[in-house]
C-alpha positions in Angstrom: -5.3 189.6 62.3 -2.4 187.6 60.7 -3.1 185.0 58.1 -1.8 181.5 59.1 0.5 179.9 56.6 0.7 176.1 56.7 3.7 174.1 55.5 3.3 171.5 52.7 3.5 168.8 55.3 0.7 170.3 57.4 -1.5 170.6 54.4 -0.8 167.0 53.5 -1.7 165.8 57.0 -4.9 167.9 57.0 -6.0 166.3 53.7 -5.3 162.8 55.0 -7.1 163.4 58.3 -10.2 164.7 56.5 -10.8 161.1 55.4 -11.1 159.8 59.0 -14.8 159.3 59.7 -14.8 157.3 63.0 -13.4 157.3 66.5 -11.7 154.0 65.6 -9.9 155.6 62.6 -8.8 158.5 64.8 -7.4 156.1 67.5 -5.5 154.2 64.8 -4.0 157.4 63.5 -3.1 158.5 67.0 -1.3 155.2 67.7 0.6 155.4 64.3 1.8 158.9 65.1 2.9 157.9 68.6 4.8 154.9 67.1 6.4 157.2 64.5 7.7 159.7 67.1 8.7 156.9 69.5 10.9 155.4 66.7 12.4 158.8 66.0 13.4 159.2 69.7 14.8 155.7 69.8 16.9 156.3 66.6 18.2 159.6 68.0 19.1 158.0 71.4 20.9 155.1 69.6 22.9 157.7 67.6 23.8 159.6 70.8 24.9 156.4 72.4 27.0 155.3 69.4 28.7 158.8 69.3 29.5 158.6 73.0 27.4 161.7 73.8 25.2 159.6 76.0 26.2 156.6 78.1 25.2 154.5 81.1 26.9 156.9 83.5 24.8 159.8 82.1 21.7 157.7 82.1 22.2 156.9 85.8 22.7 160.6 86.6 19.4 161.5 85.0 17.5 158.6 86.6 14.8 160.0 88.9 15.2 163.6 87.6 12.2 165.8 87.1 12.3 168.5 84.5 8.8 169.8 84.6 8.1 173.5 84.7 7.5 174.5 88.3 4.1 176.2 88.7 3.2 178.4 91.6 0.0 177.5 93.4 
């Protein structure tokens, strides 16, 4: 069996999470992480828009698209 090696960021998060003692604390962390990643996506989209790599025409082309992995039933 291989040993798992964690990055310094993962170790830091594990240490922080070890202090959460309630469901409320866990929910607060979940919301903060979601907000963090949402801001990253917004910033990247703003950058793509400013660079001309994404525009209203492309946005309309993607509207209603579905990119989920098709699963056989």
